C-alpha positions as CSV (number, residue, x, y, z in Angstrom):
1,M,15.9,9.8,43.0
2,P,14.1,13.2,43.5
3,D,10.3,13.1,43.8
4,R,9.1,14.4,40.4
5,L,6.6,13.7,37.6
6,P,7.7,11.2,35.0
7,R,9.0,12.9,31.8
8,I,7.5,11.4,28.6
9,V,8.7,12.2,25.1
10,V,5.9,12.0,22.5
11,D,7.0,11.8,18.9
12,L,4.8,14.3,17.0
13,E,7.3,14.7,14.1
14,K,4.6,13.9,11.5
15,L,3.0,17.3,12.2
16,R,5.2,18.6,9.4
17,H,2.6,16.9,7.2
18,I,-0.4,18.4,8.9
19,N,-3.0,17.3,6.3
20,C,-2.0,13.7,6.1
21,G,-3.5,11.0,8.4
22,L,-0.5,10.8,10.8
23,G,-0.3,14.6,10.9
24,R,-3.9,14.9,12.0
25,F,-3.4,12.1,14.5
26,S,-0.4,13.9,16.0
27,L,-2.4,17.2,16.2
28,H,-5.5,15.9,18.0
29,F,-3.6,13.4,20.1
30,G,-1.1,16.0,21.3
31,R,-3.8,18.5,22.2
32,E,-5.7,16.0,24.2
33,L,-2.6,14.7,26.0
34,L,-1.9,18.2,27.2
35,R,-5.3,18.4,28.8
36,L,-4.6,15.2,30.7
37,S,-1.0,15.6,31.6
38,A,-1.3,18.1,34.5
39,G,-0.2,16.5,37.7
40,R,0.4,13.1,36.0
41,F,3.5,13.5,33.8
42,E,5.6,16.1,32.0
43,P,5.0,16.0,28.3
44,V,8.0,16.5,26.0
45,F,6.9,16.9,22.4
46,F,9.3,15.8,19.7
47,L,8.6,18.4,17.0
48,S,9.9,19.9,13.8
49,P,10.8,23.6,14.0
50,G,7.8,25.8,14.1
51,A,5.3,23.1,15.1
52,E,5.0,24.6,18.6
53,R,2.6,27.1,17.2
54,L,0.0,24.3,16.8
55,F,-0.2,24.2,20.6
56,P,-0.5,27.8,21.6
57,A,-1.6,27.2,25.2
58,G,1.9,25.7,25.9
59,G,2.3,23.4,28.9
60,F,5.0,21.2,27.4
61,E,8.7,21.1,26.7
62,S,9.9,20.8,23.1
63,L,12.6,18.5,21.8
64,P,13.6,19.5,18.3
65,V,13.8,17.1,15.4
66,R,17.3,17.0,14.0
67,P,18.9,14.8,11.3
68,W,21.5,13.4,13.6
69,R,18.7,12.0,15.8
70,K,17.6,9.5,13.1
71,E,17.9,5.9,14.1
72,A,19.7,5.0,10.9
73,L,22.7,6.9,12.3
74,L,22.2,6.3,16.0
75,R,22.0,2.5,15.8
76,H,25.6,2.5,14.6
77,L,26.8,5.0,17.2
78,R,25.0,3.7,20.2
79,P,27.2,0.6,20.8
80,V,30.2,2.9,20.9
81,M,28.8,5.9,22.7
82,G,26.3,4.0,24.9
83,P,28.7,3.5,27.9
84,L,29.6,7.3,27.8
85,V,26.0,8.5,27.8
86,R,24.8,9.6,31.3
87,P,21.2,8.6,32.2
88,G,18.9,11.4,31.3
89,R,15.6,12.6,32.6
90,V,13.4,10.7,30.1
91,D,11.3,8.0,31.7
92,L,9.4,6.9,28.5
93,W,9.6,7.6,24.8
94,H,6.5,7.1,22.7
95,V,7.1,6.3,19.0
96,T,3.7,7.2,17.7
97,N,3.8,5.5,14.4
98,Q,5.6,2.5,12.8
99,L,7.1,4.8,10.1
100,S,9.0,6.9,12.5
101,K,12.7,7.3,11.8
102,Y,13.5,8.2,15.4
103,L,14.2,6.3,18.7
104,P,15.7,7.7,21.9
105,P,19.5,8.2,21.8
106,D,19.8,6.5,25.1
107,G,19.2,2.8,24.7
108,R,18.1,2.4,28.3
109,V,14.9,4.5,27.9
110,P,11.8,2.4,27.6
111,V,9.9,2.7,24.3
112,L,6.2,2.5,23.6
113,L,5.5,1.8,19.9
114,T,2.3,2.5,18.1
115,I,1.6,0.5,14.9
116,H,-1.3,1.9,13.0
117,D,-1.2,-0.6,10.2
118,L,1.0,-2.8,7.9
119,A,-0.6,-1.4,4.8
120,F,2.6,-1.8,2.8
121,L,2.0,-5.6,2.7
122,H,-0.9,-4.8,0.4
123,E,0.9,-2.3,-1.8
124,Q,2.0,-3.2,-5.4
125,P,3.9,-1.1,-7.9
126,D,1.1,-1.9,-10.4
127,W,-2.4,-3.1,-9.8
128,Q,-1.4,-6.7,-10.5
129,A,0.8,-8.6,-8.1
130,D,4.5,-8.1,-8.9
131,P,7.2,-10.3,-7.3
132,S,9.7,-7.4,-7.5
133,S,7.8,-5.8,-4.6
134,R,8.7,-8.6,-2.2
135,P,12.2,-7.5,-1.3
136,R,10.8,-4.0,-0.5
137,M,8.2,-5.6,1.7
138,R,10.8,-7.6,3.6
139,R,12.9,-4.4,4.2
140,K,9.8,-2.6,5.5
141,L,8.9,-5.5,7.8
142,A,12.5,-5.6,9.1
143,D,12.3,-1.9,9.9
144,V,9.2,-2.4,11.9
145,Q,10.7,-5.5,13.6
146,R,13.7,-3.4,14.8
147,K,11.3,-0.9,16.5
148,I,9.3,-3.8,18.0
149,D,12.6,-5.3,19.4
150,R,13.3,-1.9,21.0
151,A,9.8,-1.5,22.5
152,V,8.5,-2.6,25.9
153,A,4.9,-2.5,24.8
154,I,2.9,-2.0,21.6
155,V,-0.4,-0.2,20.8
156,T,-2.6,-0.7,17.8
157,D,-5.7,1.1,16.7
158,T,-7.8,-2.0,16.3
159,A,-7.8,-5.7,17.3
160,Y,-7.5,-6.6,13.7
161,V,-4.1,-4.7,13.3
162,A,-2.9,-6.3,16.6
163,E,-3.5,-9.8,15.1
164,H,-2.0,-8.8,11.8
165,V,1.1,-7.6,13.6
166,R,1.3,-10.9,15.6
167,H,1.0,-12.9,12.3
168,N,3.7,-11.1,10.4
169,L,6.2,-10.0,13.1
170,D,7.7,-11.4,16.3
171,V,6.3,-9.4,19.2
172,G,7.6,-11.9,21.8
173,R,5.9,-11.5,25.2
174,R,5.5,-7.7,24.9
175,P,2.1,-6.4,26.1
176,M,-0.2,-5.3,23.2
177,H,-2.9,-2.8,23.8
178,V,-5.7,-1.6,21.5
179,V,-6.6,2.1,21.7
180,P,-9.1,3.2,19.1
181,L,-8.6,6.5,17.3
182,G,-10.9,9.5,17.6
183,L,-13.2,11.1,15.0
184,S,-12.7,14.8,14.3
185,H,-15.6,17.2,14.1
186,P,-16.6,17.3,10.4
187,P,-15.9,20.4,8.3
188,A,-18.7,22.6,7.0
189,A,-20.2,21.1,3.8
190,A,-20.1,23.0,0.6
191,V,-23.4,25.0,0.0
192,D,-23.7,23.9,-3.6
193,R,-23.5,20.6,-5.4
194,P,-19.9,20.2,-6.6
195,A,-19.6,20.8,-10.4
196,F,-18.2,17.3,-11.0
197,V,-21.4,15.6,-9.7
198,P,-24.3,15.5,-12.2
199,D,-27.8,15.6,-10.9
200,G,-29.3,12.3,-9.7
201,P,-28.6,9.8,-6.9
202,F,-25.0,8.6,-6.5
203,L,-23.0,6.1,-4.4
204,L,-19.8,7.4,-2.8
205,T,-16.5,5.9,-1.9
206,V,-13.5,7.7,-0.5
207,G,-9.8,6.9,-0.6
208,N,-6.7,7.1,-2.7
209,C,-6.8,4.8,-5.8
210,L,-4.7,1.9,-4.5
211,P,-5.2,-1.8,-5.3
212,H,-6.3,-2.8,-1.7
213,K,-9.2,-0.3,-1.9
214,N,-10.8,-2.7,-4.4
215,F,-12.8,0.1,-6.1
216,A,-13.1,-1.9,-9.4
217,V,-15.7,-4.2,-7.9
218,L,-18.0,-1.3,-7.6
219,F,-18.2,-0.9,-11.4
220,D,-20.3,-4.1,-11.7
221,L,-22.4,-3.0,-8.7
222,V,-23.3,0.4,-10.2
223,S,-24.0,-1.2,-13.6
224,R,-26.7,-3.2,-11.9
225,L,-28.3,-0.2,-10.2
226,P,-30.3,1.8,-12.8
227,G,-30.2,5.5,-12.5
228,R,-27.3,5.6,-10.0
229,R,-23.7,6.9,-10.4
230,L,-20.6,6.1,-8.5
231,V,-18.3,8.9,-7.2
232,I,-14.7,7.9,-6.2
233,A,-13.2,10.8,-4.3
234,G,-9.4,10.4,-3.7
235,K,-6.1,10.7,-5.3
236,K,-6.3,9.1,-8.8
237,A,-2.8,9.8,-10.1
238,T,-1.6,6.3,-9.3
239,P,-1.1,3.1,-11.3
240,Y,-4.3,1.7,-10.0
241,G,-6.1,4.9,-10.7
242,D,-4.9,4.6,-14.3
243,H,-6.2,1.1,-14.4
244,L,-9.6,2.3,-13.1
245,A,-9.7,5.0,-15.8
246,R,-9.0,2.4,-18.5
247,E,-11.7,0.2,-17.2
248,V,-14.2,3.0,-17.2
249,A,-13.4,3.8,-20.8
250,A,-13.3,0.2,-22.0
251,R,-16.7,-0.6,-20.4
252,G,-18.4,2.6,-21.5
253,L,-19.0,3.8,-18.0
254,E,-18.1,7.4,-18.4
255,H,-21.6,8.6,-17.5
256,S,-21.9,6.2,-14.5
257,V,-18.5,6.4,-12.8
258,I,-16.9,9.7,-11.7
259,L,-13.2,9.6,-10.8
260,A,-13.3,12.9,-8.9
261,G,-9.6,12.8,-7.7
262,E,-8.7,14.7,-4.6
263,V,-11.5,17.0,-3.4
264,C,-11.5,19.8,-0.8
265,D,-12.9,19.2,2.7
266,A,-16.1,21.1,2.0
267,D,-16.9,19.1,-1.2
268,R,-16.1,15.8,0.5
269,Q,-18.5,16.6,3.3
270,W,-21.2,17.5,0.8
271,L,-20.6,14.2,-0.9
272,Y,-21.0,12.3,2.5
273,E,-24.2,14.2,3.3
274,H,-25.9,13.8,0.0
275,C,-24.9,10.3,-1.3
276,E,-27.5,7.6,-1.5
277,A,-25.1,5.4,0.3
278,F,-21.4,5.1,1.2
279,V,-19.7,1.9,-0.2
280,F,-16.3,0.7,1.0
281,P,-15.1,-2.6,-0.4
282,S,-11.6,-2.2,0.9
283,L,-9.5,-5.4,1.4
284,S,-7.1,-3.8,3.9
285,E,-7.7,-1.0,6.5
286,G,-6.0,-0.2,9.7
287,F,-8.9,1.8,11.1
288,G,-11.4,2.9,8.4
289,F,-12.1,6.6,9.1
290,P,-14.4,7.0,6.0
291,V,-16.9,4.5,7.5
292,L,-17.3,6.5,10.7
293,E,-17.4,9.8,8.7
294,A,-20.3,8.4,6.6
295,L,-22.1,7.2,9.7
296,A,-21.7,10.6,11.3
297,A,-23.2,12.2,8.2
298,G,-26.3,10.0,8.6
299,R,-25.8,7.8,5.6
300,P,-26.2,4.1,5.1
301,V,-22.9,2.3,4.9
302,F,-21.9,-0.9,3.0
303,I,-18.5,-2.4,3.7
304,S,-16.4,-5.5,2.9
305,N,-16.6,-8.1,5.6
306,T,-12.9,-8.2,6.2
307,T,-10.0,-6.6,8.1
308,C,-10.9,-4.1,10.7
309,L,-14.1,-2.8,9.1
310,P,-16.7,-5.0,10.9
311,E,-14.9,-4.1,14.1
312,I,-15.1,-0.4,13.5
313,A,-18.6,-0.3,12.0
314,G,-20.1,-2.8,14.5
315,P,-23.8,-3.5,13.6
316,H,-24.3,-0.1,12.0
317,A,-23.1,-1.1,8.4
318,F,-24.2,-3.7,5.9
319,A,-21.6,-6.1,4.7
320,F,-20.8,-7.4,1.3
321,E,-20.3,-11.1,1.9
322,S,-18.8,-11.6,-1.5
323,F,-17.8,-9.4,-4.5
324,D,-19.9,-11.3,-7.0
325,A,-21.8,-8.5,-8.8
326,D,-25.2,-10.0,-8.4
327,A,-24.7,-10.7,-4.7
328,M,-23.4,-7.2,-4.1
329,A,-26.4,-5.7,-5.9
330,A,-28.8,-7.8,-3.9
331,A,-27.1,-6.9,-0.6
332,Y,-27.2,-3.3,-1.6
333,E,-30.9,-3.2,-2.4
334,S,-31.8,-5.2,0.6
335,G,-29.7,-3.2,3.0
336,L,-30.9,0.1,1.6
337,A,-34.5,-1.0,2.0
338,T,-33.8,-2.1,5.6
339,W,-32.1,1.2,6.4
340,R,-34.9,3.3,5.0
341,A,-37.5,1.4,6.9
342,D,-35.7,2.0,10.2
343,P,-36.3,5.5,11.5
344,A,-33.7,5.1,14.3
345,A,-30.9,4.0,12.0
346,V,-29.5,7.4,11.4
347,D,-29.3,8.3,15.1
348,R,-27.8,5.0,16.0
349,G,-25.1,5.4,13.4
350,R,-24.3,8.9,14.5
351,R,-24.1,7.9,18.2
352,H,-21.7,5.1,17.3
353,A,-19.5,7.4,15.3
354,A,-19.5,9.9,18.1
355,S,-18.2,7.3,20.5
356,F,-14.8,7.5,18.8
357,A,-13.4,10.6,20.5
358,W,-9.8,11.9,20.7
359,S,-10.3,12.5,24.4
360,E,-10.9,8.8,24.9
361,T,-7.9,8.0,22.7
362,A,-5.6,10.1,24.9
363,R,-7.1,8.6,28.1
364,G,-6.3,5.1,26.7
365,Y,-2.7,6.0,26.0
366,V,-2.3,7.6,29.4
367,R,-3.4,4.4,31.0
368,V,-0.7,2.5,28.9
369,Y,1.9,5.1,29.9
370,E,1.1,4.6,33.6
371,S,1.2,0.8,33.3
372,I,4.7,1.0,31.7
373,L,6.0,3.4,34.3
374,A,4.5,1.3,37.1
375,A,6.3,-1.8,35.7
376,A,9.6,0.1,35.5
377,R,9.3,1.1,39.2
378,G,8.9,-2.6,40.0
């Protein structure tokens, strides 16, 4: 075999949704990989047409996304065509998310699989549990299992997700690596208070209105905090969002709870920087970016003591040990007093948030690439 750098395909297909979480991951991850690749490997970016413009400096080969490359088709063709396919020059294929519809056409190419979360296990078609969702969950688990079966190694963003994967899927003896994500530089905050936020102190939570976000428990909390409001910033056109709106009306909380819906980046950053505290009672998170964003904005943070949130926040957030309304209010008042009395709390939280850097994410993945390639060389 000629002496050459290993050629690694990196699936950045989600760049077609540049403003979603996986799209932003693909953008920042791809840019940092290019900075590290020189002299180590040849990056081949799997891209939708036009996405090359997001990497104007070049330094990579592009593999175009095409419908015939979807695994739903290839898995039927591969047993027939496999013996006819000549070995290519791809040494590793990185499937960068568990939702990807693409695997290498050549079944001999090693695959690294990133699983960001198994959030679908917590989704419901309505805010209440519905048995009709179970077959859909089984189908989604089976889809992820097929990717695991094809992979030689797995990466997750947190140790919590790694354990969740082990509990719900069969990873066999495949190596599992934890590589945390990076935190992007915050956008500039709006100059003026957003029109939907009345004067006075407010608590903030961020996220789409889905059952696992558990926003409803915050209604009892804000009801026990005189003079405060609660702002929920995130998509509200969902069944759970409708449930929250009905609860607000039924409990007469129209002046205490603001269902802001989706907000622009500038308004969201203003909310982070001016809230009395950020509250995040989520029951299921793969990483928990809003917690880091609030710490970076210098605000006190309160989280549920579950899933990956304690792992991501470390000792820099206060935990709700239960969702009993009185217990939450006591934890909030106590934590806020502790935070206000500690002049170093803001700087510690900001330093912690800054430790999550995309450059470190890329370095972690390059180490995984190199370990897989070394194992393949024997």
